[in-house]
C-alpha positions in Angstrom: 109.2 127.2 70.3 113.1 128.2 69.3 112.1 128.9 65.5 110.2 132.0 66.9 113.1 133.4 68.7 115.4 133.1 65.6 113.1 133.7 62.8 110.0 135.7 61.9 108.3 133.1 60.0 104.6 132.9 58.5 104.2 136.7 57.5 105.8 137.1 53.9 105.4 140.6 52.5 104.7 140.7 48.7 105.3 143.6 46.8 102.2 144.2 45.3 102.2 144.0 41.3 105.3 141.7 41.3 105.9 138.0 41.0 108.0 136.4 43.0 109.7 134.1 40.6 110.7 137.1 38.8 112.3 139.0 41.9 114.1 135.5 42.8 114.7 132.3 41.7 113.2 128.6 41.7 115.4 126.2 43.5 114.9 122.6 42.9 116.0 120.7 46.0 116.0 116.9 47.1 116.5 117.4 50.9 113.2 116.4 52.2 112.7 113.3 54.9 110.2 111.0 55.6 110.6 109.3 59.3 108.2 106.9 60.7 107.2 107.6 64.4 107.1 104.0 65.3 109.6 101.4 65.1 108.5 99.3 62.7 110.2 97.9 59.5 107.2 98.7 57.3 104.6 101.2 57.7 101.2 99.9 58.7 97.5 101.4 58.4 97.4 104.1 61.0 101.3 104.8 61.7 102.6 108.3 62.0 105.4 110.3 60.0 106.9 113.0 59.8 106.7 114.5 56.6 109.0 117.7 56.1 112.2 119.3 54.7 116.0 120.4 55.5 116.6 124.5 55.3 120.6 124.8 55.8 122.4 127.9 56.4 119.5 130.3 56.7 120.7 133.1 57.3 119.4 135.7 60.5 116.0 137.9 59.7 115.0 135.5 56.6 111.3 135.2 56.6 109.3 131.6 55.2 106.1 130.8 53.8 105.3 127.5 54.4 102.5 125.5 52.1 98.8 125.5 53.9 97.4 122.0 53.8 94.8 123.4 56.2 92.1 122.5 53.4 93.5 118.9 51.6 96.8 117.8 51.8 96.4 115.4 48.8 93.7 114.0 46.5 91.4 111.7 47.7 92.5 112.2 51.1 94.1 108.8 51.2 96.9 110.2 53.3 95.7 112.9 56.4 97.6 115.7 58.2 97.8 114.8 62.0 99.8 117.7 62.6 100.3 121.3 60.9 103.3 122.3 60.3 106.3 122.6 63.0 109.8 124.4 62.6 112.7 123.4 64.5 116.3 124.8 64.8 119.0 121.8 64.6 121.6 123.7 64.4 123.7 127.3 64.7 126.5 128.5 62.4 128.9 131.6 62.6 130.5 133.4 65.6 129.4 135.6 68.4 130.3 139.1 66.5 129.3 137.5 62.9 125.7 137.4 61.3 124.6 134.2 62.1 122.9 131.1 60.0 120.8 128.5 60.8 119.6 125.0 59.8 116.3 124.4 59.9 114.1 121.3 60.3 110.0 122.1 59.3 107.7 119.2 58.8 104.2 117.6 59.5 102.7 114.6 60.9 101.0 112.6 58.4 98.9 109.3 58.4 96.8 106.5 56.2 94.5 104.4 56.8 94.0 102.9 53.6 96.6 100.1 52.3 98.3 101.4 49.0 101.4 103.2 47.4 101.2 106.9 47.2 103.3 109.6 45.5 103.4 112.3 48.5 102.7 116.2 47.0 105.9 118.2 47.0 107.1 120.2 49.3 107.8 124.1 48.6 108.8 127.1 50.6 109.2 130.6 49.7 112.4 132.3 51.3 112.7 135.9 51.7 116.7 136.3 52.1 116.5 140.0 51.8 113.9 142.7 51.0 112.4 142.5 47.3 114.5 139.3 47.0 112.2 136.1 47.0 113.1 132.5 46.6 111.1 129.7 46.0 112.6 126.0 47.0 110.9 123.3 45.8 111.5 119.9 47.2 111.5 116.2 45.5 108.3 114.5 47.1 108.8 110.9 48.8 106.8 107.8 48.3 104.7 106.2 51.1 103.7 102.6 50.8 100.8 101.4 53.5 100.5 97.9 54.4 97.9 96.1 56.4 98.7 93.7 58.8 98.3 90.1 56.8 95.6 87.2 57.9 96.1 83.8 56.6 92.6 83.1 55.8 93.1 79.2 54.9 93.8 78.5 58.7 92.0 82.1 60.2 88.9 81.1 62.1 86.6 83.6 63.9 86.4 83.0 67.4 84.3 84.2 70.5 85.2 87.1 72.6 87.0 85.4 75.4 86.1 85.9 79.1 88.8 87.0 81.8 91.5 84.4 82.8 90.8 82.9 86.8 94.3 82.4 88.4 94.2 80.5 91.7 94.3 82.5 94.3 97.6 81.8 95.9 98.9 82.3 99.9 100.8 85.3 99.3 98.0 87.3 98.1 95.6 85.9 100.5 99.0 86.6 103.4 98.3 90.2 103.8 94.2 89.9 104.5 95.0 87.3 107.4 97.8 89.4 108.8 95.1 92.5 109.1 92.2 90.2 110.4 95.1 88.8 112.9 96.1 92.5 114.1 92.3 93.7 114.3 91.7 90.6 116.4 94.6 91.1 118.3 93.8 94.7 119.2 90.2 94.0 120.0 91.1 91.5 122.7 94.0 94.4 124.3 91.0 97.1 124.5 88.5 94.4 125.6 91.3 93.7 128.5 92.3 97.1 129.1 88.0 97.9 129.5 88.1 94.9 132.2 91.1 95.7 134.1 89.8 99.5 134.4 86.8 98.1 135.8 88.1 95.7 137.7 90.1 98.5 139.2 86.9 101.4 139.3 84.6 98.6 141.1 86.6 95.5 143.0 83.3 94.8 144.7 81.4 93.7 141.3 84.2 91.6 140.3 84.7 89.6 143.6 80.9 89.2 143.4 80.4 89.6 146.9 77.1 90.4 148.7 76.0 93.6 149.3 76.4 94.2 152.7 79.7 93.0 152.8 80.7 95.8 150.1 78.4 98.7 152.3 80.5 97.4 155.3 84.0 98.2 153.4 83.2 101.5 152.2 81.8 103.2 155.3 85.2 101.2 157.2 86.7 104.3 154.8 84.9 107.1 156.9 85.4 105.9 160.5 88.5 108.9 160.9 87.5 111.7 162.4 89.3 113.6 159.9 86.3 114.1 158.0 84.7 115.7 161.1 86.4 119.5 159.7 83.6 121.5 158.2 85.2 121.3 154.9 85.3 117.9 154.5 81.6 117.3 156.1 80.1 117.1 152.8 82.5 114.1 151.7 81.5 112.4 154.6 78.0 112.6 154.4 77.8 112.2 150.7 79.9 109.2 150.8 77.9 107.6 154.0 74.5 108.0 152.5 75.6 107.3 148.7 76.9 104.2 150.5 73.6 103.1 151.9 71.7 104.1 148.5 73.4 101.6 146.8 73.1 99.0 149.8 69.2 99.6 149.7 68.8 99.2 146.1 70.8 95.8 146.1 69.3 94.7 149.4 65.4 96.1 148.7 65.3 96.5 145.0 64.4 100.1 145.6 66.0 102.7 143.1 67.6 104.2 145.6 70.3 106.7 143.9 67.6 107.9 141.8 65.5 108.8 144.4 65.3 111.7 147.0 65.7 110.9 151.0 61.5 111.2 151.2 61.0 108.9 148.2 63.2 106.6 149.6 61.9 106.0 153.4 58.2 106.3 151.9 59.6 103.0 149.7 61.5 101.8 153.1 58.1 102.1 155.0 56.9 99.2 153.4 60.2 96.8 154.2 61.1 94.9 157.5 63.7 97.5 158.6 63.1 98.2 162.8 60.9 101.5 163.5 63.8 103.0 165.5 66.5 102.2 163.0 64.1 103.6 160.1 63.4 107.3 162.2 67.5 107.5 163.0 68.2 106.2 159.4 65.9 109.1 158.2 67.7 111.7 160.3 71.1 110.9 159.1 69.8 111.5 155.6 68.5 114.9 156.5 71.1 115.6 158.2 73.5 115.0 155.0 71.3 116.7 152.8 71.8 120.1 154.9 75.0 119.6 155.2 75.1 118.7 151.2 72.7 121.3 149.9 72.2 123.8 152.8 76.1 124.5 153.4 74.8 123.6 157.4 77.5 122.3 159.4 76.7 119.0 161.8 77.8 118.6 165.3 80.5 116.4 166.3 77.9 114.5 168.1 76.5 113.8 164.7 79.5 113.0 162.8 80.2 110.3 165.6 77.0 108.9 165.4 76.6 108.6 161.2 79.3 105.7 160.6 78.2 103.5 163.9 74.4 104.3 163.0 75.3 103.2 159.3 76.8 100.4 160.0 74.2 99.0 162.5 71.5 99.5 159.4 73.5 97.4 157.3 73.8 94.6 159.7 71.0 94.6 161.0 69.4 94.3 157.8 71.3 92.1 155.4 70.8 88.7 154.0 72.9 85.6 153.5 71.9 83.6 151.1 68.6 85.1 149.9 67.4 84.5 154.2 66.8 87.0 156.5 69.6 87.8 159.5 68.3 87.1 163.0 67.9 90.8 163.2 64.9 91.3 161.2 62.0 89.7 159.1 60.5 90.0 156.0 
């Protein structure tokens, strides 16, 4: 508050046993004001107003004592204090080198909740312009008239509380939701298309609905080259051949070969139509693959050369067409 920077207000030191009026003067002033905080033609119940006074040319270093309204503002409490005293500087007089003087506004905020006309209490302030000199400034009181909102009792009727007004929904209000639903739908379709495309790329045989033996023969064809016979590639070579046969056995005989060991697979195949010689040779192929994959063994060139033809013979001997066995086997 600028007033605190300019003046030493609030505390006033009175000389013991000396009357303030005896060492100063009593000054009557009409420089008081009553300003409405609301922009209305009249003051209504509950409106707030500033009630205060102006002090002009207060010398620098002067002390002021304002009246205490903390207990009561006026008799009957028909007018109440909302905010206590606030002082502010409205103007500064004097040059940089000369002593300065200040124009000061001091005011409280008041309100009333009762209709009527009220003479507000006079405002006074004790000013100490120089040490030991106390002047009492009294400001002329002002009149406050409070009104209520007029009611035409002849035509006034009490009505029940109205419910919320329901306005019709417009297309512009629905449009953002429609756009959001459309975007979500398009996004879902795009994700679904991407997933299907990825599945087709990863497993073309599932999309074409080809019979299991054709899928197996196509996969085995990739391993006919002797480039897989090198020792550092034999694990991939035998894993590819046996994994293809496992998938074919699962589709052809309903044996969960991908999840079984070699012994479990051939225990189950022993009850099928696989010819005895082919059964033994295929089991030896799986056992060789296990040694290469898990025991870090290496197969001979003869074993490598015979692996793919044996796997192809197993498929072509045991496949079914339209649910019937081929000429190579019986069920």
